[in-house]
VMD Tcl script that builds the backbone (N, CA, C; Angstrom):
set m [mol new atoms 234]
animate dup $m
set s [atomselect $m all]
$s set {name element resname resid chain x y z} {
  {N N UNK 1 A 38.712 -3.767 -3.625}
  {CA C UNK 1 A 37.223 -4.050 -3.398}
  {C C UNK 1 A 37.110 -3.127 -4.758}
  {N N UNK 2 A 36.087 -4.162 -5.440}
  {CA C UNK 2 A 35.609 -4.367 -6.719}
  {C C UNK 2 A 34.347 -2.944 -6.794}
  {N N UNK 3 A 34.458 -2.335 -8.074}
  {CA C UNK 3 A 33.500 -1.056 -8.045}
  {C C UNK 3 A 32.094 -1.683 -7.918}
  {N N UNK 4 A 31.351 -0.798 -7.369}
  {CA C UNK 4 A 29.584 -1.547 -7.381}
  {C C UNK 4 A 28.959 -1.526 -8.725}
  {N N UNK 5 A 28.108 -2.160 -8.805}
  {CA C UNK 5 A 27.494 -2.101 -10.123}
  {C C UNK 5 A 26.190 -0.845 -10.384}
  {N N UNK 6 A 26.342 -0.299 -11.242}
  {CA C UNK 6 A 25.496 1.361 -11.206}
  {C C UNK 6 A 24.601 0.794 -12.338}
  {N N UNK 7 A 23.404 1.064 -12.205}
  {CA C UNK 7 A 22.136 1.478 -13.360}
  {C C UNK 7 A 21.476 2.566 -13.012}
  {N N UNK 8 A 21.250 3.628 -14.157}
  {CA C UNK 8 A 20.590 4.885 -13.988}
  {C C UNK 8 A 19.790 4.513 -15.603}
  {N N UNK 9 A 18.631 4.438 -15.044}
  {CA C UNK 9 A 16.785 5.029 -15.504}
  {C C UNK 9 A 17.120 6.069 -15.962}
  {N N UNK 10 A 16.553 6.396 -17.098}
  {CA C UNK 10 A 16.589 7.452 -17.931}
  {C C UNK 10 A 15.588 7.848 -18.973}
  {N N UNK 11 A 15.430 9.308 -19.262}
  {CA C UNK 11 A 14.852 9.148 -20.748}
  {C C UNK 11 A 15.813 10.867 -21.285}
  {N N UNK 12 A 15.018 11.142 -22.389}
  {CA C UNK 12 A 16.208 11.720 -23.083}
  {C C UNK 12 A 15.614 13.333 -22.943}
  {N N UNK 13 A 14.193 13.445 -22.308}
  {CA C UNK 13 A 14.225 14.881 -21.638}
  {C C UNK 13 A 14.331 14.776 -20.460}
  {N N UNK 14 A 15.050 14.369 -19.972}
  {CA C UNK 14 A 14.854 14.787 -18.427}
  {C C UNK 14 A 16.114 15.415 -17.823}
  {N N UNK 15 A 16.023 16.184 -17.229}
  {CA C UNK 15 A 17.327 17.197 -17.134}
  {C C UNK 15 A 17.947 16.478 -15.848}
  {N N UNK 16 A 17.590 16.065 -14.793}
  {CA C UNK 16 A 18.283 15.497 -13.659}
  {C C UNK 16 A 19.326 14.331 -13.962}
  {N N UNK 17 A 18.423 13.654 -15.393}
  {CA C UNK 17 A 18.647 12.271 -15.638}
  {C C UNK 17 A 20.245 13.153 -16.268}
  {N N UNK 18 A 20.354 14.030 -17.442}
  {CA C UNK 18 A 21.799 14.138 -17.773}
  {C C UNK 18 A 22.409 14.573 -17.012}
  {N N UNK 19 A 21.806 15.678 -15.916}
  {CA C UNK 19 A 23.129 15.694 -14.677}
  {C C UNK 19 A 23.552 14.667 -13.596}
  {N N UNK 20 A 23.274 13.316 -13.653}
  {CA C UNK 20 A 23.659 11.986 -12.903}
  {C C UNK 20 A 24.155 11.647 -13.987}
  {N N UNK 21 A 23.982 11.464 -15.434}
  {CA C UNK 21 A 25.084 11.119 -16.227}
  {C C UNK 21 A 26.213 11.483 -16.285}
  {N N UNK 22 A 26.364 12.981 -16.683}
  {CA C UNK 22 A 27.949 13.653 -16.435}
  {C C UNK 22 A 28.058 13.372 -15.052}
  {N N UNK 23 A 27.643 13.262 -14.206}
  {CA C UNK 23 A 28.538 12.993 -12.757}
  {C C UNK 23 A 28.848 11.937 -12.745}
  {N N UNK 24 A 28.642 11.407 -13.113}
  {CA C UNK 24 A 29.183 9.612 -12.684}
  {C C UNK 24 A 30.218 9.507 -14.244}
  {N N UNK 25 A 30.295 10.042 -15.192}
  {CA C UNK 25 A 30.764 10.220 -16.533}
  {C C UNK 25 A 32.476 10.844 -15.697}
  {N N UNK 26 A 31.919 12.358 -15.408}
  {CA C UNK 26 A 32.619 13.196 -14.685}
  {C C UNK 26 A 33.776 12.562 -13.398}
  {N N UNK 27 A 33.083 11.426 -12.385}
  {CA C UNK 27 A 33.931 10.554 -11.714}
  {C C UNK 27 A 34.712 9.678 -12.097}
  {N N UNK 28 A 34.620 9.185 -13.748}
  {CA C UNK 28 A 34.955 7.884 -13.828}
  {C C UNK 28 A 34.358 6.822 -13.950}
  {N N UNK 29 A 32.769 6.325 -13.912}
  {CA C UNK 29 A 32.796 5.495 -12.978}
  {C C UNK 29 A 32.054 4.587 -14.171}
  {N N UNK 30 A 31.973 3.237 -14.387}
  {CA C UNK 30 A 31.285 2.908 -15.634}
  {C C UNK 30 A 29.958 2.715 -14.731}
  {N N UNK 31 A 29.044 2.719 -15.967}
  {CA C UNK 31 A 26.941 2.195 -15.622}
  {C C UNK 31 A 26.733 2.448 -16.506}
  {N N UNK 32 A 25.764 1.455 -16.237}
  {CA C UNK 32 A 24.775 0.965 -17.711}
  {C C UNK 32 A 23.680 1.771 -17.452}
  {N N UNK 33 A 23.424 2.637 -18.723}
  {CA C UNK 33 A 22.106 3.337 -18.762}
  {C C UNK 33 A 20.819 3.168 -19.364}
  {N N UNK 34 A 20.099 2.596 -18.845}
  {CA C UNK 34 A 18.848 2.479 -19.371}
  {C C UNK 34 A 17.881 3.469 -19.696}
  {N N UNK 35 A 17.940 3.428 -20.922}
  {CA C UNK 35 A 16.622 4.969 -21.329}
  {C C UNK 35 A 15.006 4.220 -21.539}
  {N N UNK 36 A 14.385 4.532 -20.608}
  {CA C UNK 36 A 12.542 3.744 -20.697}
  {C C UNK 36 A 12.241 4.005 -21.573}
  {N N UNK 37 A 12.552 5.449 -22.179}
  {CA C UNK 37 A 11.550 6.257 -23.551}
  {C C UNK 37 A 12.073 5.092 -24.554}
  {N N UNK 38 A 13.433 4.907 -25.150}
  {CA C UNK 38 A 13.657 3.983 -25.945}
  {C C UNK 38 A 13.716 2.941 -25.907}
  {N N UNK 39 A 13.503 2.288 -25.054}
  {CA C UNK 39 A 13.916 0.792 -24.756}
  {C C UNK 39 A 12.762 -0.099 -23.832}
  {N N UNK 40 A 11.984 -1.426 -24.996}
  {CA C UNK 40 A 11.194 -1.584 -24.201}
  {C C UNK 40 A 11.687 -2.617 -23.196}
  {N N UNK 41 A 12.660 -3.269 -23.273}
  {CA C UNK 41 A 13.365 -3.820 -22.273}
  {C C UNK 41 A 13.260 -3.133 -20.688}
  {N N UNK 42 A 14.404 -1.785 -20.764}
  {CA C UNK 42 A 14.606 -1.020 -19.947}
  {C C UNK 42 A 13.517 -0.868 -19.300}
  {N N UNK 43 A 12.262 -0.233 -20.187}
  {CA C UNK 43 A 11.017 -0.163 -19.429}
  {C C UNK 43 A 10.450 -1.024 -18.490}
  {N N UNK 44 A 10.634 -2.307 -18.860}
  {CA C UNK 44 A 9.994 -2.739 -18.053}
  {C C UNK 44 A 10.311 -4.252 -17.093}
  {N N UNK 45 A 11.960 -2.769 -16.858}
  {CA C UNK 45 A 12.945 -3.070 -15.860}
  {C C UNK 45 A 12.694 -2.131 -14.574}
  {N N UNK 46 A 12.389 -1.151 -15.111}
  {CA C UNK 46 A 11.987 0.405 -14.877}
  {C C UNK 46 A 10.277 -0.090 -13.907}
  {N N UNK 47 A 9.977 -0.764 -14.755}
  {CA C UNK 47 A 7.985 -1.014 -13.858}
  {C C UNK 47 A 8.251 -1.740 -12.792}
  {N N UNK 48 A 9.385 -2.698 -13.010}
  {CA C UNK 48 A 9.695 -3.547 -11.610}
  {C C UNK 48 A 10.000 -2.953 -10.472}
  {N N UNK 49 A 10.057 -2.370 -10.886}
  {CA C UNK 49 A 11.220 -0.923 -9.489}
  {C C UNK 49 A 9.784 -0.643 -9.367}
  {N N UNK 50 A 8.588 -0.979 -9.295}
  {CA C UNK 50 A 7.740 0.442 -9.241}
  {C C UNK 50 A 8.035 2.182 -9.385}
  {N N UNK 51 A 9.062 2.485 -9.346}
  {CA C UNK 51 A 9.433 3.873 -9.544}
  {C C UNK 51 A 8.454 4.673 -10.276}
  {N N UNK 52 A 8.083 6.128 -9.740}
  {CA C UNK 52 A 7.593 7.131 -10.756}
  {C C UNK 52 A 7.988 7.869 -11.188}
  {N N UNK 53 A 9.487 7.990 -11.374}
  {CA C UNK 53 A 10.020 9.450 -12.105}
  {C C UNK 53 A 11.298 8.533 -12.414}
  {N N UNK 54 A 12.141 9.660 -12.816}
  {CA C UNK 54 A 13.562 9.292 -13.415}
  {C C UNK 54 A 14.469 10.431 -12.891}
  {N N UNK 55 A 15.612 10.064 -12.604}
  {CA C UNK 55 A 16.116 9.258 -12.915}
  {C C UNK 55 A 15.948 8.360 -11.977}
  {N N UNK 56 A 16.196 7.018 -11.559}
  {CA C UNK 56 A 16.427 6.359 -10.272}
  {C C UNK 56 A 18.179 5.706 -11.038}
  {N N UNK 57 A 18.894 5.682 -9.628}
  {CA C UNK 57 A 20.150 5.206 -10.471}
  {C C UNK 57 A 20.746 3.924 -8.968}
  {N N UNK 58 A 20.598 3.069 -9.160}
  {CA C UNK 58 A 20.957 1.220 -8.660}
  {C C UNK 58 A 22.502 1.414 -8.310}
  {N N UNK 59 A 23.241 1.788 -7.049}
  {CA C UNK 59 A 24.626 1.474 -6.654}
  {C C UNK 59 A 24.542 -0.347 -6.000}
  {N N UNK 60 A 24.835 -0.973 -6.707}
  {CA C UNK 60 A 24.843 -2.482 -5.931}
  {C C UNK 60 A 23.560 -2.306 -5.740}
  {N N UNK 61 A 22.751 -2.833 -4.436}
  {CA C UNK 61 A 21.629 -2.865 -4.313}
  {C C UNK 61 A 20.715 -1.915 -3.363}
  {N N UNK 62 A 21.499 -0.571 -3.484}
  {CA C UNK 62 A 20.797 0.917 -2.874}
  {C C UNK 62 A 20.238 1.091 -4.250}
  {N N UNK 63 A 19.169 1.989 -3.807}
  {CA C UNK 63 A 18.626 2.702 -4.809}
  {C C UNK 63 A 18.341 4.191 -4.266}
  {N N UNK 64 A 18.297 5.007 -5.348}
  {CA C UNK 64 A 18.520 6.467 -5.330}
  {C C UNK 64 A 16.995 7.209 -6.240}
  {N N UNK 65 A 16.064 7.366 -5.875}
  {CA C UNK 65 A 15.387 8.122 -6.704}
  {C C UNK 65 A 15.182 9.621 -7.032}
  {N N UNK 66 A 15.633 10.302 -8.005}
  {CA C UNK 66 A 16.094 11.522 -7.878}
  {C C UNK 66 A 17.728 11.704 -8.472}
  {N N UNK 67 A 18.028 12.806 -8.507}
  {CA C UNK 67 A 19.527 12.799 -8.364}
  {C C UNK 67 A 20.150 13.596 -7.394}
  {N N UNK 68 A 20.185 12.780 -6.223}
  {CA C UNK 68 A 20.964 13.551 -5.052}
  {C C UNK 68 A 22.085 12.580 -4.819}
  {N N UNK 69 A 23.101 14.240 -5.173}
  {CA C UNK 69 A 24.530 13.641 -4.869}
  {C C UNK 69 A 25.442 13.715 -4.049}
  {N N UNK 70 A 24.423 13.852 -3.269}
  {CA C UNK 70 A 24.852 13.659 -1.420}
  {C C UNK 70 A 24.986 11.927 -1.444}
  {N N UNK 71 A 24.020 11.908 -1.779}
  {CA C UNK 71 A 23.616 10.001 -0.929}
  {C C UNK 71 A 24.520 9.376 -1.662}
  {N N UNK 72 A 24.491 9.975 -3.420}
  {CA C UNK 72 A 25.378 9.838 -4.313}
  {C C UNK 72 A 26.442 8.763 -3.914}
  {N N UNK 73 A 27.145 10.213 -3.384}
  {CA C UNK 73 A 28.537 10.269 -3.256}
  {C C UNK 73 A 28.797 9.247 -2.213}
  {N N UNK 74 A 27.511 8.652 -1.147}
  {CA C UNK 74 A 28.093 8.515 0.179}
  {C C UNK 74 A 27.992 6.721 -0.214}
  {N N UNK 75 A 26.726 6.252 -1.027}
  {CA C UNK 75 A 27.059 5.239 -1.537}
  {C C UNK 75 A 28.077 4.406 -1.735}
  {N N UNK 76 A 28.749 5.725 -2.640}
  {CA C UNK 76 A 29.956 5.548 -3.533}
  {C C UNK 76 A 31.165 5.051 -2.961}
  {N N UNK 77 A 31.131 5.694 -1.474}
  {CA C UNK 77 A 31.845 5.657 -0.414}
  {C C UNK 77 A 32.512 4.538 -0.076}
  {N N UNK 78 A 30.823 3.967 0.168}
  {CA C UNK 78 A 30.538 2.793 1.222}
  {C C UNK 78 A 31.212 1.246 0.680}
}
mol reanalyze $m
mol bondsrecalc $m
mol representation Tube
mol addrep $m
């Protein structure tokens, strides 16, 4: 079974974003980081999500607002 596509919406000053990024890296998972502060494309995609803050983690079709490690682990196992 293929690993799900993971997208991580971040900003440089966000401590939870750094935690999420480091966690995914420690798990050895490939993910796309989209910095909404430095990329207009990422900012537009983030706006389409209707999200109100970062990080936003997209795992396949599922979405997590904030860094919720238990929920992230659950999505990654399913």
